[in-house]
C-alpha positions, 0 to 999 in steps of 0.5 A: 166831584163824583156822582150819586150812583144808582147802586147804593153800594157801588164798587169802584169797578162800575165802568162802561165803554169809553165816551167818544168825547173822551176816547184815548189812543190805546196804542199810544197809551200802551207804549207810554205804559211800557216806558213809564210804569214799572212791571207793565205788560200788555195787552191793555183794555180801557174802560171808563168809570161811570162816576166822576164829574171833573176829570175823566177816569179810566180803568186800565186792565192787563192780564196781570194788573189793573190801573186807574188813569185820571186825565184833564178833560179836553176843551175850554177849562176854568182857571186852576181846575182839573189839576191832575198834576197836583193830584199826583204830587199829593198822593205820591207824598202821602203814599210814601207816608203809609196814608191810604191812597192808591199807589201812584206810578207816573205822571204825563205832562206831554199832551201829545201822548193822549191829548191832555195831561194824565197820571196812572195809579193802581186800582184799589179794590174795595167798597164805595158807599154812595148812600150815607145811610149805608143800607144793608149793613148792621148798625155796628158796621155803620158806626165802624165805617163812620169812625174809620172815615173820621180817623182817616181825616184826622190822620191826614190833618196830623201831617206837617206838610213841610215834613213830608215834602208838601210845604210848597203845595199851597199858600199859608194863611188866609185860607178861607178868604182865598177860598171864598174868593176862588169859588166866587170867581169860579161861580161868576165864570160859570154863572148861567142865571142870577141866584139871589142866595149866591149873591147874598153869600158872596157879600156876607162870607168875606166880611165874617171870616173865621180866624186862621187855623193851623196849616194842614193838607186839605183834601177839598172833597173829603166824603164817604163816597171818595173813600174805598173801604176794605171789602170785609171791614171798615178800614179805609184802603184809599182816599180818592179824588184829590183834585181840590187838595191844597194847604189850608185850614183843616176845619174846612175839610172837617166841616165839609165832611159834616155837611152830610149830617145836615143835608136832607136826603131829598136835596142831596145824598145826606143824613138830615132827618135820618134816625142816626141812633137806629142806624148806628151812625155817630152824631155830629157831636160824637164825630166832633169829639172823636176828630178833636181827639184823633187830630190834635187840631181841636173842635170847630167853634163856628159850625154855622159859618162853616156849613154856610161856606161849604154849602156855598162852595158846593153850590159853586162847584155845581155851577161849574158843572152847569157851565160845562154842560153849557160848554159841552165839556161835562164828563157824565150824564148826571151833570145836568142834575148836579147843575140843578142843585145850585139853587137849593144848595145856596138857599140852604147855605144862606139859612146857615149864614143867618144862624151865623149872624148874617 
């Protein structure tokens, strides 16, 4: 998960001095880079990106190049979380196919180097938009960026995972059943206080699962602020944050992207209540039609259930952040405000569950 930055049009270069909790041995990293990153020449400067809730992320600069390092955080971690090795696997496969991801360089599984597993990729320059209303842009520019976002997700979902070496990247079938189970377990593992809406959703969602869709590569956190947009135009230059990626139902990804349209800005960074026509932003209906045409996977038939599921999942992720606040391993100062969103997100999820027949 990434954070909502103060700058609504923050770039990927928003960095600070490295948090002492996540300090790196720069000399050890310099030696490793020299041995594992083609063309690397120091000296090396290390700073930490301001965003990022899950895996601490660093900017590595040299006189001739810039890189990004993603690592597992130290401390007690939830099972299956912070899988930077999986991130490296999926971006390596997608980069080889020309999909917009940063060029991956090397993965280090030897925890004696920096204290936890990490990988290094190129730093991609461009724009990251944190405010979905895209302030400061013209309506035509907003529409083009939103269409590029939809087209990028559709391109991801057109890949046959087996054909690009990702056939074993996840389990086929029963995707929503497994995901509801996963996020229920992670929520319970991080639970800090009872939340009635979460308890109701945990009862409802497993009994109302949609039919299985095709198996595709699922990003898991596909939203506008996880995309680096070209500095001058609407094209996606790199999709970021593949920690939650797996094989699954593409409708999970697509409906997660669409919750940006239904979440009010007062609750979280959303478009709910905004005048989309005036802003130039495509409607949900336009976005559904474009995605269906570009992806070949069809349109969602049960958006209320999908919205309930995705808001439940987002609430569970935020609860995981609350657990890391409790345990002292949260990776950003915004973690406490993220943790406070569990209750309103779960309440919104339950409202969609009621529309879906709960």
